[in-house]
N, C-alpha and C positions, 0 to 999 in steps of 0.2 A: 504493500500500500505506500504510495507517494503523496507526501503532504507539501501542497505548495503554499504562496502567499500571494496576492495581488497587490501590490501598493497604489492605491489610488493617491493621486496629488491634485493638477490640473487638470483632471479629465474626468470628471463626474456624472459619467452618462456610461450606458451598456451597449448603445449601437455602436458600430462603426468602432468595435475595440479588439483589436488583434490580441491584445493579452490576454482577455478573456477567451478567446477562441483557442489560443494556443494553450491556456492553463487548463481547458476541458479536454485536449489534446494529450498531456503529458502529467496529469494528477491524477490520483483518485480523491482527496481531500483538498480542502480549500479554506485558505484565512481570507478574507476581505477586509483591508485597513485602511483607514485614514488619518495622518498624523496632523491635529490641530493644534499647529507649533505654536508655543508660547512667544515668540516672537513677535506673531500677529498681536498679542494684545499688550505688550509692553512701550515703552516709548522708545526711541531712537535715538541716534549719536545727531539728527538732525531738527531735534526739538519736536519731533512729531509723535503723535499718540499711538502708534498703530493702526490697525483697521479702525476705520470711521463705522459708526453705528449703522450706516446705510449699507456698508459693503460686507460686514460681518452680518447685516440680516441676510442678505444676498447669497452670502455662502452658504448659511444655516439650511435655507431655504433647498439648497443645491443638494446638500447631506440627505433632508429628509427625503426629497426625490429618488435620490440615489439609494438610499435603503429600502424605498417602496420596492424600488426596480429590482433590486438583488431579492428583496424576499419573494415575488414572485417567480423568482429562479430557485428559491430553495435557500439561499445564500443569508448571510446576516453579514452588516457592515458593522467593524468594530471600529471605535474612534479611540484615538489616545490623545492623552494630555502632554504628551512628552515630544519633545523635539523627533524627525525622522531616526537619526542615529542611535538615542537612546530607547527610541520605541522598538526598533526592529533588531536593537541588540537582546532587550529582554525577550521579546517572541523567539527568537532565531534560539535563544539558551534555552527558553523553558519548553519547546515543541520540537519534534524529529522534521523539521522543514529541510526539503533539498531542493526548489526550486522557488524564486521569487521573481516576480512579473512586474513589469513597471513601464512608463512611457518616457520616452527622453525630454528631459526639461532641459533648455540651454542656459539657464542660469546657474552663475556660480556656485553658489549654495548647496543648489541640489545637486551640480556635479561633486562637488567636495565630500556630500555625506554618502553619494553612492561610492566613490572610491575608497572611503574610510572602511564602509562594511564590506566590499570585495575583498579588501584587504584582509579585513578582520575574520572574516568569513569564506576563505579559500575554498573551503570545500561544498560552498553553496553555490547553485547555479545563478546567474542573474540574467534574465532575458529582458533586452531593452526592445519595445516597439517602438513604433513612430506615428502616433495617433493624432499628436498636435501640428502636424504639419502636410502641407501636400505632398512632399517630395520625402525621400528615403536618403540617408547622404551617399550610398553606393551609385545614385542615380547621374549624380553631377559630375562633371569633366573637370572636376578640381576637387581637390580635398579642403574640408573645412579650415582648416587653418591657412588656406589660401584663398578664402572667400574675396569675391571680389570687392574694391575699395568704396564702392558707388553702387547704388541702387540701380541706376541705370544700365551699368555693365551686366550684372545680376539679371535684371529683367530680361535683356536681350538674350542671354542665354538659354534662360529657362523657358520662357512664357510660350515655346512652342514644344516642350518636352511633355510627354505622355505622362498623363494622372491617373493613378488607379481610383477605380469607383470605391465607392466605401464599403464597407462589410455589414452585411445582414446582422441583427441583434439572434443573439443565441435564444434558441428554446429552452436549453438547461443548462447546469454547472454540477461541477461535481460536488459530494454531497459536504455538508458545511462544519466546521470544526466547533465545537463547544468548550468554552476555555473560560477563566476568569483571571483577570489580575486587576490590581487595586486600580491603577491609571489608563488601562483598556480596556472600556467597557462596551456593549453593545449599543447601538446608536437606538436612543429613545425616541419614536417617532412622534411629531407633533406637529400642529397646524400653527406656522410662522406668520404672520401677519406682515402685508409689504408695508414699509414705510415712504416709499418713492414710486415712481413708474415700473419697476422693472422688478421681476418677479423670476429669482433662481431656479433652476433645474432643467432638467434634460425636456420634461413636456410642456414647460413655457418656452422654450429654446425652437420645438419643434412646431409651437403655434405661431410664434414670429415668422419662422419661415414660410408657414401657409400664409399668414396675413399679407406678409409682404409680397411674393410672389404670385399672388390671384388677384392683384390690382396691375394697372399700369405704370405704379411708381419708378420701376425699374428702368424705364423708358427715357423718364427724365431726371434720372439719378445725377448726372454730372452736372447738369445745370442747378440744381439747388441744394448739392452738397457742402455748400460752404454758408448754408444758411446758420443762422446761431443760434434759432431754436425751431421748435416744430418737428415732434415726434417722426412726422411721416418724411421729413427731409434728409434723414439718414436711414439704413438699414437697421440699425441698433442692434446688429448681431455679434458685434465687439465685445459686448457684457459677455455674453455665453460662449463667445469662442474664448475669452480669457478663464471663463470658468471650467470652460472642457465639457460644458452641458450639451454641446453640439461641434460636430469638428468642422474643419476646415473643407475636407472633401465633401461633407455633408452640405455646405453650403454651395459649393463650387456646381455638387450634381444638380440642386432644385435650380440653380441659376442655368446651368446649360440645357436643363428641361424647359426652363419658360422660356428660353432662344428658340428652342426647337418648335415649341407651341406659338409663340408670339412674334418670333423674330428677334433680331439684334441689332443695335446700334452702338454708337460711341457710349453712351451711358451705360447699358448692360455689361459692355467691355469693361468699363471703370472698375465695377463693381470686382472683376476677377483681378484688375490692377491693384486694387488694394488688396486683396488677399493677398499677393505676391509681397506688397509692400511688410504686411504682416509677417510674411515667410522669410523674408529677408532679415528682419530684425531678430527673427528666430534665431538664425545659424550666425549673424551677427553677436549673440551674446554667447552662443556657443563656443565662437571663434575667438573672442577677445577675454573673455572670463572677469578677471578682477577688474581689469580696464574700464569694464562699463561704468564705475563707480568711481574712477581717480578724477581728481579737477583736470587733468589735462587731456581724459578719455584716453582716445588711440592716437593721439598725435603725441608731439614730442614737447609743445610749449604751451603750458596752461595760462586761460586768460586770466587777465589782471583785475581778480574780482575779491570781493571780503563778504563778510558777515554783518548784517545791520539787524540788529535783534526787533528794533522798532519798524524799519521798514519792512522786513519779514510778515511780522505779524499783521501791519495793515494789510499787506498785499493777501494774505492768507483770506481776511475778513473781508475784502473788497473795498478797501478805505484809504485808497490813492488818490491821488490828482488825475486818474484817468478814466472817467466813467464808464468806458467800455470794458475795461479789464475787471473794474468793480462787479459790472453787471454779470460777467462772465463767471467770476469767482463766487458770486452768492449763488449764482444757477448750480454751481458746482458742488458747494456746500450744504443746498436744500436737495438735490436731486440725486448726486452723485453721478454726473453726467455732465459732459461740455462738449461742444461740436467740435471739430478737426480745425477749424480757423479760428475758435477761440481761444484753443491750447496753443496754437502758436500765438497770438497775439498777449496772454498773459506771460507766458515763455519769455517773448521779447521783451517785454516790459520789466522784468525781475531782473532780467540778465541788464541789460543795456539802459534802461530809465532809472533803475533802482539802484545796480550797481552790486547784486548779491549774489553768491556763488550760486551757480545753476544747479547743481546737486541738494539744496537744499528746497529748490522748487520740483526736484523730479521726486524726492522725499514725500513732499505734501501731497502730490499727485496720487504715491503710493498709498497713501492713508485714506485717501478721499473717492478715487476712482472707481465706480464697481467695474468697470472693464480693464482694470490693471494689468499689466502683461510686464513682467519685468524686462524684456527685450526691447519691445516698443515703445513702452514709457523713458526708458533709461537710455535707449538709442536715439529716440526724437529730440529727446532734451540735449542729448550731447549735438544732434544735427543743428538744432538753434543755435546751440553757444559757440559753435566752431570747431567743437572737437572730436567730431565724430565723422560721419561718413558723407558729409555735405562738401562738394567739391567748390563750393565759393565762399567757405570759413566762416560760416557763419549767416545767421536771417536775423536781421533788425527790420522791423516794421514800424512805419510811419502810423502811430495810432490816429492822429486826426483824421490821415488819407483813408486809413481801414475804416473808421467811423463813419465815414461819409460815404462809403460804398456798400456797406453791410448792415448799417442801422442810420442812413438819410434821415429819416423822420423821428430818431430818437425813440422807436416804439418798445424795442429791448431794453435799453437802458432806465426806459421808466418801468417796465415790467418787472426788471430786478432792484430799480432802486438805485441805480450805479451811480446816480447824479447826487447823493446822497452822503458824503465823505466829510473827514477832517481837514480842512484846506492847509492845515500844516503837516506839511509831512514827517517833519524832525522836531522833535523835542528834546531830544537827546543825541548825543555824538557817538559816533563808532565803539567806543568805548564807556556808553550809558554814563557820559556824565550830562548835565543837562545842560538846555541851550536855551537862552533866553532873548527873546523875539526884539528886532533894533529897535530902540525907540524912534 
């Protein structure tokens, strides 16, 4: 009797899950585990506070839905209150597990944890699948260490490559292993109410796919994707993709079916284009590792930035001299989401207008964004800061011009009260000494 463990992370679904299919073929008994890592709940080095309440609720809903899906397959979702290394160490020392099945994560912490476990348990077979990406690394005509330096170069290589169809959902899984450990317990299903417009989990992800692709919205996506608000003006798939309650291959399959039924155009192509953008930053994180979080990113020279606690706090609160930025930040704080255009504007403001180290903004987005993805978030912040994959060396936006273009009548700013702010940006200097107004 072979016993295996499926290690869920940012892949909270049962459909299009190669690791589940492999587990069904290779073991007789199975443990399904999610690690509710403690770092999600405590302050970070960047003065952020772990997951926001909105992001946390979205995660719990995803776990609730996953537990129900696994229950229908005769399985139990165990949730650990320990980090992955300690969780798996405890279980692998307690149970005769010979196989661990997981999906590839591009993040440095995830890769470090996996290397530690593989070294500590050399007698256990760790099987990595690729359910969070469109491609597997062997498909590329380059090694991940030689990832193209810009997205444009990457796209030209991969956009015509073959992409596999999503795998169907399993009908059954190996029998569940029943065990009890103090900090690793079966998930207790509850009805978790949403506190914003997003509902976590595989069922909600499937519903969003259906809702979006049964309309004409994909035909007009490129025309409206830069709108600062409006549920219908972007696909909103990013939240469920980040959670892994839908896979990029499932989104692409739905898009291809839409194009077959209703025709394709530049807008429908642009949805695929943005799946490729997400793909690039997954492999960008895997390629550059800890440099994703360095002040100079993947470049040799760091930008001359500092940390102004008051300015950073006011930016987080939407209390800067820039109404368009304030409105975007208040939208983020209340909904857990911000448009792609808004993300670029607020990042530009923090870096170039307020002079704050870009990593503080990236960390605050990690706290607040329901669709937080390590590669996309930190890679895009590097892009704006000029320390990443942007061949132009950074993107500074003219906020007055952007306001005139994307909110010409001030509707968005008034909706989120972006024009209500403290007109004195600094009351203290960089060392927190008081500044007194000039008489």
